[in-house]
ZAMARGU-4260 file (C-alpha; in steps of 0.2 Angstrom, whole numbers, plus 5000, padded with zeros to 4 digits):
<rodrens>
0) 5564/4584/5398 | 5545/4582/5397 | 5538/4565/5395 | 5528/4559/5381 | 5511/4564/5388
5) 5517/4582/5390 | 5525/4583/5373 | 5508/4580/5364 | 5496/4590/5374 | 5492/4596/5391
10) 5488/4584/5405 | 5484/4565/5404 | 5472/4568/5389 | 5487/4572/5377 | 5496/4557/5384
15) 5481/4546/5380 | 5480/4554/5362 | 5498/4551/5358 | 5499/4534/5366 | 5497/4524/5351
20) 5510/4534/5341 | 5524/4534/5355 | 5522/4516/5360 | 5515/4520/5377 | 5505/4507/5385
25) 5487/4512/5387 | 5487/4506/5405 | 5498/4520/5412 | 5486/4534/5408 | 5472/4525/5416
30) 5483/4522/5432 | 5489/4540/5432 | 5471/4546/5430 | 5466/4536/5445 | 5480/4543/5456
35) 5477/4561/5451 | 5464/4571/5460 | 5447/4575/5451 | 5448/4590/5441 | 5435/4602/5434
40) 5428/4598/5417 | 5421/4610/5405 | 5424/4625/5415 | 5415/4618/5430 | 5421/4619/5448
45) 5423/4602/5456 | 5416/4601/5474 | 5432/4595/5481 | 5445/4605/5472 | 5443/4622/5462
50) 5454/4619/5447 | 5451/4625/5429 | 5456/4616/5413 | 5472/4622/5405 | 5470/4633/5390
55) 5476/4619/5378 | 5465/4605/5384 | 5451/4606/5372 | 5442/4594/5361 | 5451/4579/5368
60) 5439/4567/5359 | 5443/4575/5342 | 5462/4574/5345 | 5461/4556/5352 | 5451/4551/5336
65) 5463/4560/5325 | 5478/4552/5333 | 5470/4535/5333 | 5467/4537/5314 | 5485/4542/5311
70) 5481/4561/5309 | 5494/4574/5313 | 5493/4580/5331 | 5500/4597/5328 | 5487/4601/5315
75) 5473/4596/5328 | 5481/4607/5341 | 5482/4622/5328 | 5463/4620/5323 | 5459/4619/5342
80) 5468/4635/5345 | 5459/4644/5330 | 5443/4639/5337 | 5448/4646/5354 | 5452/4663/5347
85) 5435/4665/5341 | 5423/4674/5354 | 5411/4662/5361 | 5393/4667/5360 | 5386/4675/5376
90) 5369/4677/5383 | 5358/4690/5375 | 5372/4696/5363 | 5375/4690/5345 | 5391/4680/5341
95) 5404/4689/5331 | 5421/4685/5324 | 5436/4688/5334 | 5444/4705/5330 | 5428/4713/5323
100) 5424/4727/5334 | 5408/4737/5334 | 5407/4752/5322 | 5410/4768/5332 | 5401/4783/5327
105) 5390/4775/5314 | 5373/4782/5312 | 5358/4770/5315 | 5349/4765/5299 | 5335/4776/5293
110) 5318/4770/5299 | 5302/4775/5291 | 5291/4786/5301 | 5276/4776/5308 | 5258/4782/5306
115) 5248/4787/5321 | 5241/4773/5331 | 5222/4777/5326 | 5226/4777/5308 | 5236/4761/5309
120) 5222/4752/5319 | 5210/4757/5305 | 5221/4751/5292 | 5223/4735/5301 | 5204/4733/5303
125) 5201/4736/5285 | 5214/4722/5280 | 5207/4711/5293 | 5189/4713/5286 | 5195/4709/5268
130) 5201/4692/5274 | 5191/4677/5279 | 5193/4668/5295 | 5205/4653/5294 | 5190/4642/5298
135) 5180/4648/5284 | 5194/4651/5271 | 5191/4635/5262 | 5173/4639/5259 | 5177/4656/5251
140) 5190/4650/5238 | 5186/4656/5220 | 5195/4641/5213 | 5200/4623/5220 | 5216/4622/5231
145) 5231/4615/5223 | 5239/4599/5229 | 5253/4602/5241 | 5262/4586/5237 | 5269/4592/5220
150) 5286/4599/5218 | 5289/4617/5219 | 5293/4623/5201 | 5306/4636/5206 | 5317/4624/5216
155) 5313/4607/5207 | 5329/4606/5198 | 5341/4609/5212 | 5345/4604/5230 | 5341/4586/5226
160) 5322/4588/5227 | 5317/4572/5217 | 5330/4574/5204 | 5317/4581/5191 | 5318/4597/5181
165) 5305/4610/5183 | 5299/4608/5165 | 5294/4590/5168 | 5284/4594/5184 | 5265/4592/5181
170) 5257/4609/5184 | 5240/4602/5188 | 5233/4603/5206 | 5216/4594/5209 | 5213/4592/5190
175) 5206/4575/5185 | 5206/4569/5203 | 5188/4563/5203 | 5175/4568/5215 | 5178/4582/5227
180) 5190/4591/5216 | 5180/4606/5216 | 5175/4613/5233 | 5161/4624/5226 | 5151/4610/5218
185) 5140/4605/5232 | 5124/4615/5230 | 5118/4625/5245 | 5136/4627/5251 | 5141/4636/5236
190) 5137/4653/5243 | 5145/4669/5236 | 5152/4681/5248 | 5156/4698/5241 | 5166/4713/5248
195) 5160/4721/5264 | 5156/4737/5256 | 5144/4730/5243 | 5126/4733/5245 | 5122/4715/5239
200) 5129/4709/5256 | 5113/4711/5265 | 5106/4696/5256 | 5114/4680/5248 | 5111/4679/5230
205) 5097/4667/5226 | 5099/4660/5243 | 5103/4643/5236 | 5120/4646/5228 | 5115/4645/5210
210) 5108/4661/5201 | 5090/4660/5195 | 5095/4662/5177 | 5105/4645/5178 | 5091/4635/5183
215) 5079/4627/5171 | 5064/4632/5181 | 5068/4651/5177 | 5067/4648/5158 | 5051/4637/5161
220) 5043/4652/5170 | 5049/4664/5157 | 5042/4653/5143 | 5025/4651/5152 | 5023/4669/5155
225) 5027/4674/5137 | 5015/4661/5130 | 5001/4666/5142 | 5004/4684/5139 | 5003/4682/5121
230) 4987/4672/5122 | 4979/4686/5134 | 4985/4700/5122 | 4978/4691/5107 | 4961/4688/5115
235) 4959/4705/5122 | 4967/4715/5108 | 4950/4717/5098 | 4941/4724/5113 | 4954/4736/5118
240) 4955/4743/5101 | 4936/4745/5100 | 4934/4753/5118 | 4951/4762/5121 | 4943/4775/5134
245) 4936/4761/5144 | 4952/4751/5143 | 4962/4765/5149 | 4950/4770/5163 | 4950/4752/5169
250) 4969/4751/5169 | 4970/4767/5178 | 4959/4761/5192 | 4967/4744/5193 | 4985/4751/5194
255) 4984/4758/5212 | 4975/4742/5218 | 4989/4732/5211 | 5002/4742/5220 | 4993/4742/5237
260) 4989/4724/5236 | 5007/4719/5233 | 5013/4730/5247 | 5001/4723/5259 | 5004/4705/5255
265) 5022/4707/5256 | 5021/4715/5273 | 5010/4701/5280 | 5026/4692/5285 | 5028/4694/5304
270) 5047/4696/5304 | 5053/4703/5287 | 5046/4709/5271 | 5046/4696/5257 | 5059/4699/5243
275) 5053/4710/5229 | 5061/4698/5216 | 5052/4683/5222 | 5036/4693/5224 | 5036/4699/5206
280) 5040/4681/5200 | 5024/4675/5208 | 5014/4690/5203 | 5019/4689/5184 | 5015/4670/5184
285) 4997/4674/5190 | 4994/4689/5179 | 5002/4682/5163 | 5005/4663/5163 | 4991/4657/5173
290) 4978/4669/5167 | 4983/4667/5148 | 4983/4648/5149 | 4967/4648/5159 | 4957/4656/5144
295) 4959/4642/5132 | 4958/4629/5146 | 4942/4635/5153 | 4934/4636/5135 | 4939/4618/5131
300) 4933/4612/5148 | 4916/4620/5145 | 4915/4614/5128 | 4917/4596/5134 | 4903/4599/5147
305) 4892/4607/5134 | 4893/4591/5124 | 4891/4579/5138 | 4879/4587/5150 | 4870/4600/5138
310) 4871/4618/5135 | 4860/4623/5149 | 4870/4614/5162 | 4885/4622/5155 | 4878/4639/5156
315) 4874/4637/5174 | 4887/4626/5182 | 4901/4627/5169 | 4911/4641/5177 | 4909/4633/5194
320) 4916/4616/5188 | 4929/4621/5175 | 4937/4636/5184 | 4941/4628/5201 | 4950/4614/5192
325) 4960/4624/5179 | 4963/4640/5188 | 4968/4633/5205 | 4980/4621/5197 | 4988/4634/5186
330) 4990/4646/5200 | 4998/4634/5212 | 5010/4628/5198 | 5017/4646/5200 | 5022/4642/5218
335) 5030/4626/5213 | 5040/4635/5199 | 5046/4648/5211 | 5052/4634/5223 | 5061/4626/5209
340) 5069/4643/5204 | 5074/4647/5222 | 5073/4632/5233 | 5075/4642/5249 | 5061/4654/5245
345) 5048/4642/5251 | 5052/4634/5268 | 5035/4632/5276 | 5017/4635/5276 | 5019/4654/5279
350) 5030/4656/5263 | 5018/4646/5253 | 5003/4656/5259 | 5012/4672/5254 | 5018/4668/5237
355) 5001/4659/5233 | 4992/4675/5238 | 5003/4685/5226 | 5000/4673/5212 | 4982/4673/5215
360) 4982/4692/5216 | 4990/4694/5199 | 4977/4682/5192 | 4964/4693/5200 | 4970/4709/5193
365) 4971/4702/5175 | 4953/4695/5177 | 4946/4711/5183 | 4953/4720/5168 | 4944/4707/5157
370) 4928/4710/5166 | 4929/4728/5163 | 4929/4725/5145 | 4915/4712/5146 | 4905/4725/5156
375) 4907/4738/5142 | 4901/4725/5129 | 4886/4720/5140 | 4881/4738/5142 | 4880/4741/5124
380) 4896/4751/5123 | 4887/4767/5125 | 4895/4773/5141 | 4913/4766/5143 | 4918/4776/5158
385) 4902/4771/5168 | 4904/4753/5164 | 4922/4753/5169 | 4918/4762/5186 | 4904/4749/5189
390) 4914/4734/5186 | 4928/4741/5197 | 4916/4744/5211 | 4908/4727/5210 | 4924/4717/5207
395) 4937/4727/5217 | 4928/4735/5231 | 4915/4722/5234 | 4924/4706/5230 | 4943/4709/5232
400) 4943/4704/5250 | 4939/4686/5246 | 4943/4682/5228 | 4958/4673/5220 | 4971/4678/5232
405) 4963/4670/5247 | 4959/4654/5238 | 4977/4652/5231 | 4984/4657/5248 | 4975/4642/5256
410) 4982/4630/5243 | 4999/4638/5244 | 5000/4635/5263 | 4997/4616/5261 | 5010/4616/5247
415) 5022/4625/5258 | 5021/4612/5271 | 5025/4598/5258 | 5040/4608/5251 | 5047/4612/5269
420) 5046/4594/5275 | 5041/4580/5263 | 5032/4568/5274 | 5016/4558/5273 | 5007/4570/5285
425) 5013/4585/5275 | 5007/4577/5259 | 4990/4574/5266 | 4989/4592/5272 | 4994/4598/5254
430) 4981/4588/5246 | 4968/4594/5258 | 4972/4612/5256 | 4971/4610/5237 | 4954/4602/5238
435) 4948/4616/5250 | 4954/4629/5238 | 4945/4622/5224 | 4929/4619/5235 | 4929/4638/5240
440) 4932/4643/5222 | 4917/4632/5216 | 4907/4640/5230 | 4911/4657/5224 | 4906/4653/5206
445) 4891/4643/5210 | 4874/4650/5204 | 4867/4652/5221 | 4865/4667/5232 | 4866/4678/5217
450) 4866/4697/5218 | 4876/4711/5225 | 4869/4709/5242 | 4873/4691/5243 | 4892/4694/5239
455) 4896/4696/5258 | 4888/4679/5263 | 4897/4670/5249 | 4914/4679/5252 | 4915/4678/5271
460) 4918/4659/5272 | 4932/4661/5260 | 4940/4676/5269 | 4938/4666/5286 | 4947/4651/5279
465) 4961/4662/5273 | 4963/4671/5289 | 4963/4654/5299 | 4976/4647/5288 | 4987/4662/5289
470) 4986/4662/5308 | 4991/4644/5309 | 5005/4646/5298 | 5011/4662/5307 | 5010/4653/5324
475) 5020/4639/5317 | 5033/4651/5310 | 5035/4661/5326 | 5036/4646/5337 | 5051/4639/5327
480) 5058/4657/5327 | 5058/4659/5346 | 5064/4641/5349 | 5079/4643/5337 | 5084/4660/5343
485) 5084/4653/5361 | 5095/4638/5355 | 5107/4649/5346 | 5108/4661/5361 | 5113/4646/5372
490) 5125/4640/5360 | 5134/4657/5360 | 5130/4663/5342 | 5117/4676/5347 | 5119/4689/5360
495) 5106/4688/5374 | 5091/4699/5369 | 5095/4698/5351 | 5081/4686/5347 | 5068/4699/5353
500) 5076/4712/5341 | 5076/4700/5326 | 5057/4696/5329 | 5052/4714/5326 | 5054/4726/5312
505) 5053/4742/5322 | 5067/4737/5334 | 5078/4732/5319 | 5074/4749/5311 | 5078/4758/5327
510) 5095/4750/5330 | 5099/4754/5312 | 5097/4772/5314 | 5108/4772/5330 | 5123/4765/5321
515) 5133/4777/5311 | 5130/4778/5292 | 5142/4769/5280 | 5151/4753/5283 | 5145/4750/5301
520) 5127/4751/5296 | 5130/4740/5281 | 5138/4727/5292 | 5124/4728/5304 | 5111/4725/5290
525) 5121/4710/5284 | 5123/4703/5302 | 5104/4704/5304 | 5100/4696/5287 | 5112/4682/5291
530) 5105/4679/5308 | 5087/4678/5300 | 5093/4666/5287 | 5101/4655/5300 | 5084/4654/5310
535) 5074/4651/5294 | 5086/4637/5288 | 5079/4626/5301 | 5062/4626/5293 | 5068/4615/5279
540) 5066/4618/5260 | 5067/4609/5243 | 5086/4607/5243 | 5090/4609/5262 | 5108/4605/5267
545) 5111/4602/5285 | 5129/4609/5283 | 5122/4626/5279 | 5118/4630/5297 | 5137/4628/5302
550) 5142/4640/5288 | 5129/4653/5293 | 5135/4652/5311 | 5153/4655/5305 | 5147/4670/5295
555) 5138/4677/5310 | 5153/4676/5321 | 5164/4683/5308 | 5153/4698/5304 | 5151/4702/5322
560) 5169/4702/5324 | 5171/4714/5310 | 5158/4725/5317 | 5166/4725/5334 | 5183/4727/5329
565) 5180/4744/5320 | 5186/4761/5327 | 5169/4764/5335 | 5159/4748/5338 | 5141/4750/5339
570) 5132/4746/5356 | 5119/4735/5348 | 5132/4722/5343
</rodrens>
């Protein structure tokens, strides 16, 4: 007959588990355990004796706990046997229930035929380009990110998540949370990124985050141009109706001059052509706003001079005194208005020089048309066409090289220094350039060196001052351009040799034709535009944000990655 230990289980474990039930002393199992040889535990072979654990010797701790708590020992053994009959998980094979054999003869599930590798790679590249990088994803959100600490509405009423129903959970994310709720409300960083295949990707809209029409300066510009245009049309309407042939001839002669002049002034930028939109804004201000407001302003100024200094003094020196003050101030206000409309359009003296020249050129074209009508009146209105050609030759061919565009360009360069970096030095430079522009204008209108032969002597100093100002502004811009391109190359944003390509239009045009037409060419144009904007961002501006450079560097890396990850990456990238 077996002893109490063997009746309960297999070995000394069963005896220890049944000890409290059968009245056995706990000292006997411990003594027997010390006398017996060491056995293998958990299917491991002991170093002194190779002996495996009996089949029924499992889960000793569970049985001992159940026995100590008064549980039924056979139930514990039956549960242990049921667990042993299950197939234990093996390495590299899934665990299955006992008695469940694999299906024999069952066909494999249908798998959709995969696309060719080339088509699959192109589709993956398109999906990748449609997404923003993880580092830049927060800056391209169309709406603010919702708070992650709120309960999920679908599971809020179950699984014990807070004990609140889904109907009571507030559906607001960052709403009414104070400052910082909207990630797109920080000025220059609110840059719009459209789809890759959009033509507008080659230039950021308004380059300041806010559209032009949403800025008060735009409506100021529109109102001034409308008022000035209405004043000019009202003042010239009678002469145009009286001399239609001369007016048409003068307009026909001035139209090609306008087109050629705008094209030349836009191309004077050493790296890239000035945006046509900003150029037209400056041109319209000079032709309509400044010219229309200058007509009553000059008349009022000369009336004051006539009463204070006499009619004779006003007849000789009135134009040389009134015109520089009124006209140069009104023309430079166009540059200020453009800077308020698009803060990143004027970042230094070179931008101020260019847009100031465009504003002065628009004023010059409108004034030349006025002089065509005045010449017709002075000649007795007998030969309108001859008077129009005479005025065109004297005002355009003889005086267009050193007229209003050159004077306003000098003042605009100084104003560009102030708008780029607002310091005491730049303020002094802006004031000095403005005074120099007015002095040159007074020199041109002064009643000295009169006659057609003396126009060259009076105009050469004006042209020389404009050229020197342009060369200084150009040198400053190119120095900053090369230094920034080298810094970004060392940083790893630019590819070695890319700064030389960016500095010349012909190299950018040449590489554009080497890239296949379509999306690769648009991506390359966008890459070059973003790199140029990154370089010019260091020049400053009216609303300069130091964080914009990091955003632009991320854009350059992302666009370059999209360009290279295409099916046929261009060599230039």
